N, C-alpha and C positions, 0 to 999 in steps of 0.2 A: 490239790499240789501237794507233793510230799513237806513241804518246809511249813505249809501253812494247817497241814493236817495230820500228819505222824507226830507233830510236838504237841500237838495239843495239851496233853498231859503231864508233860516232864517240863518242870519248872527248874530245872537245872543244868548245866553242860552233860553231857552222855560221857559214860564211862565210853573213854577210848578201847578201841581194837588193838591191843598191846600189838598182834602180830602185826599189825602194817602199821607201825610208829618203829621208829629206832630209841635206844634208850635214853637218848637225851630229848627226844619228842615226846615219850612215855612220861619222861618226871615231869615237862612240863602243860604236857597234858594235867596231870595228879595235881598240880598247881594251880588251874585254874578248877579243877572241881570244887576249892574251895572257893564261897560266895567272898569271903574274906578281902582275895588276892583280883579276883573277879571285878568288886569296886573298887579295889586302888587302883589298876592299872586303869577304868574306866575313868578316876575320880584323877588318874595325872594327865590323862588325853584330855579332859573336860578342862583343867587346868592351862597344858599348852595351848587348846584351844582360845581360852579366853586371853593368852597373851597375846595369842596370832591379833582378834579382835579388836584390844589395846592400840596394839602397833599398827594398824592398818585406821583405826578412828580416831586416834588421838588429834590428828589434824584437825578434824572438823569443828572442834571447840577452839582452834587455834584462829580460825579462820580471819577473824578480824587485824589481828596484828599481823599475820603472814601479809594478808594483802595491803596493808597499810607500808610493812615493813619492802617488802618487795613491789609495791607497785603496781598488782595485777588486777584483772577484771573479775567477776563474778563466774564467767565463762573459762577463764583459765582457773581461777581455784575449785568449782566441777572439775575438769582435766585431771588436774592435780589430785582431788580425792577419789576421783573413778577412772580415769580412763588409762593414767599412767599406772594406775596399780591393776589395772582388772586384764591388761591389753596381755601383759606378759604372761600374769597369772593363769590364764585362760591357753595360752600358746602351750607354755611349760607344763601344766597341767597334766592334759592326756600321755605327754611322752611319760611324764614321772609316775604317775598312774602304772602306766604300763609296767615300766619296772618295779611298782610295791605288787603287781599280780604273777611277778615271775622270782620276786628277790625278798629280800629281807626290811620288811614295813618297818620295825624297830626302829633301822638304821638310819632309812629315808625320813622320818619325821626329826630324827635325835636332829642330824644334820642340815635342817631344814628349819628349824627354829634355831641356832646358830648364827644359819644365812641372812633371817629376816632381822634377829636382832642387830647385829652387826651394821644392816643398810640404814635399819633406822634410825640407828646412833648416827648415820653420815647424812640425813637429814637436815639437823638442826646445823649441821656443817656451810649448808645451800646458801648461798649468796646472789642468786637471779631464779628467774622461773626456770631456767631450763636444768642448772644445777639441783635443784628441788624434782623436778620432774623427773630426771636421772635417777635420782637418790630412792625417790618411789617406785619406779620402774624394778629397781633393786631388791625391795620390798616385796613383790610381785613374784619376783625368781623364787626367794626361800620362799613365801608364801605358799605357793604352787605345792610343794612337795608335802605339805601339812595334811590337809582334811580326807583327801582318797585313801589313803594309806591308815589312816585312824578311823575311818569308816567301814574300812575292810575289818579292820582288827576286833571292834566293837560287833560285828555280824557274827564273826566268830568264835567268840567267847559268850555271845547269850544266845538264848535258843528262840525259836521261832516266834513263841506267843510273846516276849519279852521285847520283842527288838525294835519296836516304835520307839517303847517305852525308855531301855537305853540309849535308842539315837536319844532323844529328845533330851536325855540329861548332859549327851556331849554336846550337843546344840546348846544348851543352855550358856556355854562360850561366848555366843554372840551376842547375846544384849549382858553377860557379863563385863564381855570386854567394854562394851558401850558405857557400861556401868562407870565402870573403874578408869577407861582413858577420858572418856566425860568429864567427872569428878575430880579425877589426879591431875586432867589438864590441865582445868580454871583453876584449880590452886597452883599448879607450877606457875602457868603465865603470869597469874597475879602477882606472885611473891620474886618471881624470877624473869623469865621470856619463853618463848616459845620455842628457842633452840635448846634451853636446857633441858624441857620439857621433852622433847625426843630423845635426848639422851638416856633422861631419869628412867624413862619408860621401856629404855632397850635394854638395860642390864638385868633384871631376871630371865628374861630368855637364856640368854648363855647357861645361871642354872641351870634351868629345865631344861637344857639338850642333855646336861650330863645327866640327869636323873630320869630322864627316858631313858638314856643309852645303858643304864646299871641297873635299874629293877624292873624294867617293866623284859618280860621276857615273849618270846616272837612265838604264838600260838601255831600251831598244826592248823593246815585249813582243814577249813568244811568240821571244827573240834565239836560246835555244839551240836550241830546235826546229827554227830559220828558218822558223817557221809565220807569216802572214799575219794582218796584227794584225786586230782587228772590230770593231766599234761596240759597247759594252758593254753586254750586254741588262738589262734594267730591273731593280729591287732586287727586287719581288717575284716575276717570273721567276727570277729567282735563288733564291730561298726555296723557293721552287715546284719545282725542280729539284732540291734537296739533301733536299728532303721525300720526294720521289719515290723519293729511292734508299735502299732497306732497310738496304743494309751499312752508308750514313752514318748512319743513325740508332743503328745499334746500336752500330758502331765510337765515336759520339760520346757516346753514353750510359755505354760503356764507358771512354772519355777521361776522363770526368767522375767516377766512380765509385771508377780506379786516381786523380785526384787528389784526392780524398775521402780516401781513405787516407795517400796520400801528406801533404799540407798536416795531417790531423787529428796523424799523426803528429811528423811533421817542425816545428812550428812550436809543439809541446808538450817535446820534446825535451829542451833544454837547461833547463825548469822540472823534467821530472823528474829530471834527474840531481844537478841540486842538490836539488830536494825529497825525493825519495826515498832517493838514495844522496848526500848532503851533498858530493858534488862541490866543490869550490872552484871557481870563477867563470873563472879563467884556465885551468883543465883542463877545464872545460865547453867554452870555446871554442877552447881548441887541440885537443884529442879526437876531440870529436865532428865540430868544425869538418874538421878532416883526414878522418875517417873518413869523414863522408857527402858530405865534396869528393870526395873521391877514388874512393869507390865509387860513384858519381853520374856524376862525370865519366864513368869506364873502362865505365857500364853506359852512358851516352848515346851516346858512340860506337859502342859494340859493339852494338846494338840497328841501328842506322840502317847501318852496315859489316857485319851478317852477314845484315840483308835483302836487301841490292843483293847481294851472292853468293852465297845461297840463290836468287835470284830469276834470276841470270846463269846457274847453274848449272842449274836443274833447268827454267827459263821457268815458274815456277808462282806467280804472282802471291799465291795465297793467303798466301804468307808472309809478307804487309803484317799479319799478322791473327793470323798463328800465333806469330808472335816476342812480341810482346803479352801473348798468352793465354799461353806458356808461362811467361813472365818473373811473370806474377800470380800460378800456384799455385804457382811455385817459393817466394819471396819467404812465404805465409804460413808455415811452420812456424820461417823463422829468424825471423820478425818476434816470433811468440809468444815465441820461448825469449827474445829480448832483456828482452822485460819481465816474462817470469812466472816465468823460472829462475833467472838470472843471478844470482850474491849480491852483487855490488857495480856500482860505477856503471863501472868500467873494462872488467870482462867483457863489460859490455850494450854499451858503446860498442862493443867490438873484433866481437862477434856481429852489431851492426848494419850491418858493412862488406859484406858477402851480400845483407843486406834491401837496401839502399840501390843494390849495382850492379843487380840486376835491378828494381829500381823503376825504372831510367832506361832501360830498354829498349824502350818502349812511345812513348816520345815523335814520334822522327823519323819510323819507318815510318806513324804514324797521320797524322800532316803531310802526308806524300808521297803516302799514300793517297788523301787529300783532294782532291790537286792534280792525282792522274790521274783522280778524277772528275769535275772540271768542266772546261772551259774558259780560255784564260791572260787575259780580261777579266773573271773570278771567282775566283783565285785566294784574292785578300787578303779577299772577304769567307766564301769558303769558309773560311779559316784563324780568321776572326773569327766563326763561327757555331759553329767546332768549339773556340774558347776560351771564346768564352759559355757554352758547357755545362760545359767544364772548369773555369771559373772559379768560374762560379755556384753549382754544386754542390760543387766541392772545396775551392777557396779559401774560397767563402761559408760553408760547410752543415759542411764538414770539420771543422775548428775550432771550432769556436762550438757544434757539438754535443757534439764532445768535452769541450769546457770546461764543457759543462750538466752532463753525466753524471757529470765529473768532483767538480762541487758538489755533485750528488744521491748521490753515492756515499759523501760526506766524513762524513756522522754515523756510516756505520758501517763506513769503513775507515781514517779516519784521513787519513795522506799519503799510504797505497797506495791510495787512490780514483784517483789520475792513473793509475796503475798498471794499473787494470782497466779502466779508461774507454780506454784506448788499446790495450789488446789486443781489444774488444771494436770498436772503431776497422778491426781488422787482418781480421776476420773480414767486412767490406766489400769484399774481393776475391774471396770466392766468387762473388757478384753479380756484379761485375765480370765476372769471367771467362766466364761463360756468356753476356755480349753479346760477347763476341771470338768465344766459337765462332758464335754467329747471323751474324755480320759477314763469318766466314770465310766460308760457305755461300752469300754472291750477290756476293760481292765481285768475283769475276772478271768474271761478266756485266757487272757493272756497270764496271768498268774498260773494256771492251770496245765500250758503248756511252756512252762521254763524249764530249762534241761538241769542236769545233777552238776 
């Protein structure tokens, strides 16, 4: 495949073909030839993604105060932390990504940050379940415009052999956001209340939207590979193309199941530690936030980095699927140990370190694989379809079904019902691994027939 083979020796952005670029685009291309500016843009987008996940995930550490104040059940909280956000996020993600494939990605990201930050602040004004559900719905509206355009920008400014590593750095925002949101949210709810916590975490996003708008330059399409930009294919043309790739069908469903486990566990972990193990809220925020954050951050970077290294060393592109497969299988016994065996919350948190480390391996290789499968004007939409599956099934159903399972088991097991519900969620990893296995069987051939 041209992206994987022709770029093997070039560590930097290619010299642009001046005759094919306008004067403005040529100046922008020259700016991106400087490593310092490339990494500045990557850093800004990563901080934006951290903000994305802080606003998305802070609700989890606020679970018990919200449940008590609004008098809702575990299942309803699962809807607030998952379905309310995921439904609109996935619904709008695809049309916004289509806009990103034909429009200015930088501006879309800037608008998205402002919208989700404003709606996060509104969460603090909710007086009942319905109002908070609608506010979380609004957070999803904004966040739908964040990742697909950012993925596309990163793939345009970093060459193919560095793409998984660059996307792994961007994806650090997932666990960076969990760390900041969990630790910060715990302190805010301890010394103020859950409503103040929502307002405080929303404020940085408003400033970040201005930073994106006035510092990030919109890169020419195909910049890193020096590929000629082409007319975008039709929406249905891209959807049909993705459906025809058997590897994409399997990897997208595997990602969805991977996220089902990650969100089903992660969204209830603070509640589990407080309810089952009686950990104080500050200890939950500090210990869980640090362990999940450090484990996830290191695992996310490791997954992208080791995939790029193994591909370069062996020339075998199937590592883009084998790395997620290995991590999924490794996580199962350690996760079960966390919920079923550990005698107190502190041991449970410590044992969760390796689980969160393994849980982060999959994201960068899967996003990179999606971009290798498609043309340069399909990348944002390709990411959006992947995220549609990941968030609808993973974020939408994972926490909700875990919460309703806990409600169902409560009459028999009391507070331990949440422990067993989360253990059942872990076993979905077996199903997930099967799809990674099947994706690995055909992904090499699909890479080789990817369009320009």
